[in-house]
Every structure is written in C-alpha cells, then in structure tokens.
N, C-alpha and C positions, 0 to 999 in steps of 0.2 A: 433490766438491770445491767450496768456496765460490768464487763468481765475484765478482771486483771491477771496477768500471768504471775504466778507465784510459786512457791515451794513450800511444802509442808515437812516438818520434822516430826515423825511419829514412830513409836517402837514397832508397829505391825507392818511397816513398809520396808521392802528389802532395801538393804543398805542404810536404813534409818531415814531416808529422805526421798522424795520424789517431786516432780514438777506437775503443775496441773493449773486450773482456773479458779479465781476467788471471785465470789459474789456477796454484795452486802445489801441485804433487804431491810426494811425498816425494823426488823425484830432480830435477825439472825446473820452470823457469819457463815458462809458456805464455802467450802473447798472441795472440789470434785477433780478426779483423775481416773485414769484406767485402773488403777491399782487400788484406791481408796476414796471414799468420800467422808467427810467429816463436817460437823455443824455444831455451832454453840450459839448461846444468845448474845446479843449484842450488848446487854446489860452487863454480862460478864467479861466485855472485852478491855484489854490493857494494851495500850500502843507505847512503843518506844523505838528509837532509832539504835542501830549497832552494826555489827559485822564489819568486814574490812573497809576501812577507810569511812566507817559510819555512814555507808550510803545505803543501807537496807532498812524497810520499815517493818518491824515485828508486830505481829498481832497474836496475843496470847489469851487463851482461856483461862481465867483467873482459877477455874476449878482443876486444871490440868497442868501441872508444872512441867511435865516432860514433853508436852505437845505445844507447838507454836507454828505459826505460818509467817512467811516473809515475802516481801516483794521489792523491787527497786523503782516501781512506778509510783512517783511522787504524786500524780494526780489523784491518787487515793484520799490525799488530804482534803480535796475539794468534793468528795463524794457527800451528796446531800444527806445521806442517812448517818453518816459520819459527823458531819457538821453540826446537824440538828441535836446530837447527843451533848448536852451540856457538861455531863460528867467528864467528857474526853477532852475539853477545850484546853485544859491546861497541859495535858500529855501531848496533845498534837502541836502546841506551841513549843514545848521542849524538844519534841522530836525535829521539827522544822529546824530549831536553832543548832541542834546537833548535827544534822545533815549539811545545813549551809556553812557551819563553821570553817571546815576545809576550804570551801570556795572562797569565804572571806578571807581567810588567810592568804590563799593564793593571790586574791585581788590586791591585798595589801603588799605583798611581796613584789607584784608586778609592778604597783604603782611606786614602790620604793626604787625599784630598779630603773623605772622610767624617769623618775625625779633625779636619781643619781647620774644617769646619762645625760640627762638636760643640763643639770647643774655642772657636770664635768665640761660640756661644751660652753656653757656660760661663763665658767671661770677659766677655761683653758688659757685664754690670753694672759690673765694675771699669773697663772702657774708657769706659763712659758716665760714670762718677763722674770719671775722670781728665779727661775733655772738659769736665765741668761746673765743674770746679775751674779750668779755664783761661779760662773765660767771665768777662769783666770784671763786677764787681759793679754797675758802673753800668748794664749793660744790665739787668741783674736789677731794680734800683731803678726804672729807667725804666718797665718793665712793671708793677711793683708800683704805682707812682703812677698809672699809666693805669688799672689796674683799680680803685684805690681812688676815683679820681674818679668813675668809673662807678658803683660801689657807693654812693658819697656820695648819690646821687640818691634811693636806696630806704631809706636808714636814717636814723633820728631820732637824731642824736648829742647826747649829754648833755655840755654845756659847763660845767664847774666846775673852776677852777684849783685851788682848795684841795683837792678831793678828788682831783684827779690828782697833786697833789704829795704827799698823805698816802700815796697807793697807791705812788708811785715810791719813796718813802722805804723803805717795808716791803719792796718788791721790788728794792731796790738790789742787795743781794748776789747774787741770781740774774742780774739784768741785767749786772752786772760780769763775771761769767763768760762771758755770751754775748758781750759787746762786745769781748772779747780779740781776736777775728778781725777786728775793724773793722766789725762789723754795728752800726748804730745803731738803738735800739729807740725807737719812737713809740707812745704809748698812746692809744687812742680807746675810750670807753664809748659804747654805743648802747642804745637803749630797745627791747628786744626779749625776750619771755619765753622764747625758745628757749635751751635749756642748751647754750651753745656758746661757744667763742672760737677765733680762728684768726689766723695770722700771714701776712702778705702778703710775696712777694719783696721784700727789701731792708730788712725790719725793721718795718714797720707792724703793729700788734697790735690786733685788733677784740676787746673784750670786751663781751659781750652780757650784760644785767641778769639774764638767766634764769640764768646761771652763778653770779653773786655771790649771788642770791637762794636758790640750792639748795645752796650750798657752806656748810660749818659753821665752817670755819677759813681762815686765811690760808695755811696748809700745803697745802690742798686746791686753792686757786686757783692758787698758785705751781706746784704739781705740774702742773696742766693746761698752764700757760703753759710750763713747761720742756719739755714734750713739744711743744708747738706751735712754740716757738723753735727747737728741734732741727730742725724741717722746714727752716726758713731756713738754719740754719749748715750743715746736710748737703746743702744744695743740691737738696732733693727736687723743687721746683718745676721748677728747670732741668733736672735729670735726667729728670723726667717728660716734659717738651717734647722733649729729645733722644731719648728711647726711642721717641716718636711719629713720629719723621722717617724711621725705616727703617734697616736694617742696613747698606746701601751708603752712605748718607749719613753714618752713624756712623763707618764705615770711612775715608771721605774726610776727615772732621774729625780723626780719630785720627792719620791718617799725614799730614795736610796742615795747612792753616791754619785755626784755629778761626773766624777773622774771616769765613769763608764762610758761618757760621751768623747772622751780623748781621741779615740780612733776616728770619730766622725768629723772632728775639728781639724785633724791632722791631714785629711784629704778633702777639705772643703774649698780650698782655692778655686778650683775649677767651677765648681757650683756657683760661687759668688757672681762669677762674670755673667751668669744667666739668671741670677735671682733678682726679681722685681719686688718692688715695695708695695704692700697692700695699701688700700686707701685710709685704713687706720693709722698705718705707719706715716703715710704722708700727712695727715692731719695732726699727728703727734709732732712731726718734724716741723710744721709750720708753727705750732703753738710754742714748742721749745725754743726754736730759732727767734721767734718774736722776743721771748723773754730774755735770750742772750743779749739781743740788739738793745733792749730797754735797759738792762742792767748795765750794759756797756755804754749807755747814754748815746747810742747812734740811732738815728731817726729810723724806726722800722717801716716808714712809708716807702722806703726804697724798695722793699721786698715786693709791695704791692704794685708800685709803678712798673717795675720790671716785668712782673707777670702780666700786668695789663698790655705792655708793649708786646710781649710774646704773643698773647692772645691776639692782638689786632693783626700782627704780621702773619700769624698762622692763618687767620681767617681770610686775609688778603691773598695768600698763597693757594688757598682752597678755591678762592673766587677767580683767581687769574687765570688767563687762556695762555699766557706766555710761558716759554719754556724755562723759566727762572726756578732755579732750584736752591732753596734755603733749608737747610737741614736744622730744625727746630727740635733736637733731640731731647731737649730739657722738657719740651711739652710732650712729647711722644712717650717719655717714661714717666711723666707726673701728671696726674689727673687735674690739670689746671683749669678748672671749670669756673664759670662766673659765680656759682654758689660758693666756691672756695675763696675766691677774691673777696667776696661780700663778707665771708666769715673773718678772713683777716682784717678787714676794715673794722668789723664790729669789735674785735678784740683789742685793736689799736685804740679805739675810742675809750676803752676802759683803763688804758694805762694812766697812771697819775703824772708821770713825768713828761713835761713838754720842753723842758730845757735841755735840748740835745746839744752835744758838743759839735763844733765846726771842724770837719775833716779838712785835710790839706787840699788846697785848690789846684793841685797838680795832676788831677786825673786826666786831662786832655794830653798834656805832654807825657804822661806815663803810657797812655795807649799808643801814641804815635811811635814813642821809643820801642814798645814791645812789639807792635805790628812791623816795624822796620827790621827787627830780628828775625821775622818770619822768612826773609829773603836769603 
C-alpha cells in the first residue's frame, strides 16, 4: 500500500496533533506515528478540503467528531481504494473543486493580466495618437521654432521673395488642404545639394535645393511636400516624443491630465533633431499626403515618380565604382522600398478623381532661378 505523509488531530497526542504516515487498505484508514496509531473503517470515511488556502485534504471518522487526519498529498484522490468506494465519489469531486478553485482564480487573474498587457501594447498607438491630439499646438510650434532657430545656424537660407511667392502660388491648392486644421505653413529654401525636404512641428517647411534640382515637375515636388506635411498634421513628431516617455507615463497622460507633459515638450526641441519616423508613421504620411494631393486635384502620381527616381539613383550609386557622392537623405531617412511604391500605386488606382488641375509650366525657369541663387 502507498503511504502518505499526514497529520492527525487527536486529544491523546501531546499538543493535540502530530505527524505520521497514512495508509488506505481496501477496508480501513490507518494512521501510524511514534506517538499514536489510529484506525477506522473505510465505510465511515468522510472527505473534504479545507485548512489554510483550502490546500489540505481532511479524512474524518464519522463516529469521531474530534479526531481527523489531513494531508496535502493530492495523489490520495487517485488511490484505488478511495476511487473504488462509490459513496465517496461526490465528496472527492467537491474536495477537488475546492482545492483547485484558488488555482483557477490565479489562472484567471494571470490571464487577465496577460490580456491587459497585450491589449495595452495593441492599443498603445491609438492611445498615443489620442494623447497627441490633446497636446496644444502651441507647444508643438514652440518646440518647432526652437529647433528651427538651432538649425538656422547650420543652413544657408536663400532669401528671395519673388521665388517664394511663385512657389506659394503653385502650392496653394495643397497648402489649403493642410491648413484646414489650423496648421500654418511657412516655406524656407536652403542651399544644400541633399535631395531632401522636411517639415518641423508647427508647420515650418525646409526645402533643400537638391530636391528642386532633381525633381522634374511641380507634381513631384508637391508630392514630397504632401508626404512631409502629413507628418505635421498627423502629429508624428508629438507622437514620437510620447512613445519615448514610456508606457506608464502614457497611461498617466491617457487617464489623467495631459498638461503633465508640458515639461517634456518644453525641452523636446533637441530630441526632435534625432527623432526618426517609424514605418507606420511613414505609411500614414504616404496615405495622408496622397489624400491631400487628391483633394487639391494635384496629380498624386508625382509622389510615386519621384520616389522611383530616387530609388533608381540610389541603386545606381550603390552599384557605381566612381567616387561620385550624391546625398539621398530623403531615402536614408525614409524606408522607400519597392513595396512602398507599389502600395502608393495601388492607392492611387482607387482614387476616383482623374481630372487633375494643370500646374504652372514654369518649373524649369523656377529651378534655374533658385539654383542661381545658390551662388
């Protein structure tokens, strides 16, 4: 017979209880220890769970209210002599449920915690976007202005009111779409061969001469600007900062007062300079930029053709053995893969509007005039 470690509660034992071994025969329950031996009939056995945390199994003699034996060994439920006694089936079932109940509760709690954490990360982006939309745009503009002032020291700005006026006239339909949400656009041209343009928080747009030089049409330039301005209107700079402050700070802001983030944004100008956009942000900027172009009746194909041109030049540069250096910063900071270009084409096919406006045919003269100003 298998022996189980057990404890007996008996009035004749010193201290009222002692440990020993429990055996179950086909007819009897037998407890033995150095101090006492006790036996009673299996037919008089009652089983129930109890004790601290309901983790003990009590075996009681129905003829002795003050004597009981208990064990924590759950394998006793599998004892053949116990199982074969049909009278005990219901008591065994109840005892098992009582013992397993805390484990089930712990399992449920753990599952809830795991689901909560999983859901938290699943909905994190939506939470961050919601918090970003509560951040006053004045905070964003202040941070953008601070960064612009810092960058002004390293850029050679091209100051020409007539060229800027000419550019703003062509870009007016696009900027009108962007400014609907209250974003004010300010354009700045800088002397830099890097093929790039970027928008700062608040709406300041830096256009580098390398972008104008390598573009073929107004539609290509405005396609790039539509993408960059979407980073501003979708609050990507703000969302990037919020993403970096940690999940507990995000929760605090989501369920508390967003003004608690004021200190973070007051000092975020420097961080913005090194903040890169995630792939999700880039895809959002593509989609939103295309919508701006479509609503402005500007052919969005320009965004695609410029990306394709950059991709070809980038590949040529990688394959070239010449010491030619073309800085494709727009590619290095944007995940411009073929999949992304294909996605843009697919989205454009779904746009109903095919009657796009004809932009001014002065792009070539504008380019020449702007590049001359580099000297």
